[in-house]
N, C-alpha and C positions, 0 to 999 in steps of 0.2 A: 503493500499501500505507500502509494507516494506523500510525503511529506506535504502538510498542509502550505510550506511556502512555495512546495514546488508545483503544487496545484493553481495557485494564484500566477505564477510567473506563466504557465501554459495559456490561463485564461488570460494573460494580456497579450500571449500568441494570438489564441483564436480571435481575439477581438482585432485584433491589426487584418488577420487575415481575412474575418467577417466581420465589418463593421456595422451593417445594418446600415437603412439608408431612408430611415423614417417610414416607410411601407414595411420592412421586414426587420424584425427583430437582431440584435448583433446576434453573434455566437456566443456569446460570454453570458449574454444576457437569458438566453436557451441552456446554458448549463453546459455547452458543447464539450467544455474542457474534460470534463467528468469522462465524455466517450474517448480522447483524446488518451487522458490519461490510465483508462482502464485498458484499451488496446495496447497502447506503449507497453503496459507490466506486465497484459497478458501475454505480449511476445516475448518477453525479457524482462524478471524480475526486477526491480530499480532501473527501467529502461526509462519513464517518465521524470526521475530526479536526475538522471544525467541529461537529457537534454534541455533542464530548466537549468541545471548548473553550465550546461553551455551557452544557453540564452543570457545567461547573468555573466557569464565572464566575457564574452562578445560586448556584452552594453558596458562592460567597465573601461573595453577599449576607447569608448566613444564617453566617455566622462561620467558615467551613471552609475550607481553604485548597485544598481540591480535594472534586468532588464523592464519591471514593468514601470520603471521610475522614467522611462522614454517616451517620447512622445510618438504618435502614429508612425511618423515619419521615420522615426530613428527605430523603431521596432523592424519595420519593415524592411530598410537597410541592412539590421543583423541580420536577419531573416535569408535576406537576399544573399548575404556576404557567407552566410555557413553552406548556403544551396550551391555556393559556387566554389566550395574548396577544391582543392585538388585532391585532398583527404576525402573517400570511398566514406569513411562511416559517418564523418560530418554532414556529408550530404544526405546521406542515410536518417540522422536525426531530425535534420530540416525537412527532408520529405514527409517524414513520418505525422508530424506535425501537421503540414498540410494533406495528406491524402484522409487523415483519421479524422481532421477538423471540416474539409467537406463530406466526409462520410456521415458524420455526425449530420451536418445541417442538412443534408439532401435526402438523408435515407429514413426509414420510419421512427429512429432514433429520436429526431427531436419531437414527434407525436405521440408517444407510447407514454403512455401512465403505467409507470411499474405498478403501483401498490393495487389501482383497479384492473389492469390486467385490459385496458382497454386502448384503441388505435384513434388518434383522432388525426387527420392528414393533416400533415406542417404545410405552413403556409409556404413555405421553398416549391411543395408541389403545386400548388395552385400557381404560384407567379411562371413555373416554369411547364406549366401544361400537364403534368403526369397527372394521371387518375389513381396511379396506385398500383400493388398487386391484382394479379390477372389470375384466375384459374386456368387459363389457355383459351383459346381460339377454336371451338368446335369445327368451325369449317379447313383448319388446318390436317386436323384428324380424319377429317373424312377419307377413305380407302379410293385411290384413284382408278380408273378404269381400266 
């Protein structure tokens, strides 16, 4: 389980990637950082803490004491710097934040109520025209003559 400070750092990264626009909420306001942390730590225990430590280390190179202290532009600069590193592991850490954040925003995760076990279509689905999961299309299963 990730440290609370790591979760806040990853939340700042999620908000930089998915800032919201007045009609669609930010990733952080939807709790997408929990999705990122769960998947990162599901991949490798402690991976979320490592990602947060890397984000904070890159932030100190820009004069901040922590990644969350940077403004939106500074956060994006850090993510771009990590994503363009020569070292594959650094690129993978940045990629994980992007992929898991987008996955949390555009999958059913953002609309699933874990306590009630119900799914409300996320706002992102409405904006992209996605109608949700399908049981298939019977016309595709019909036997060819």
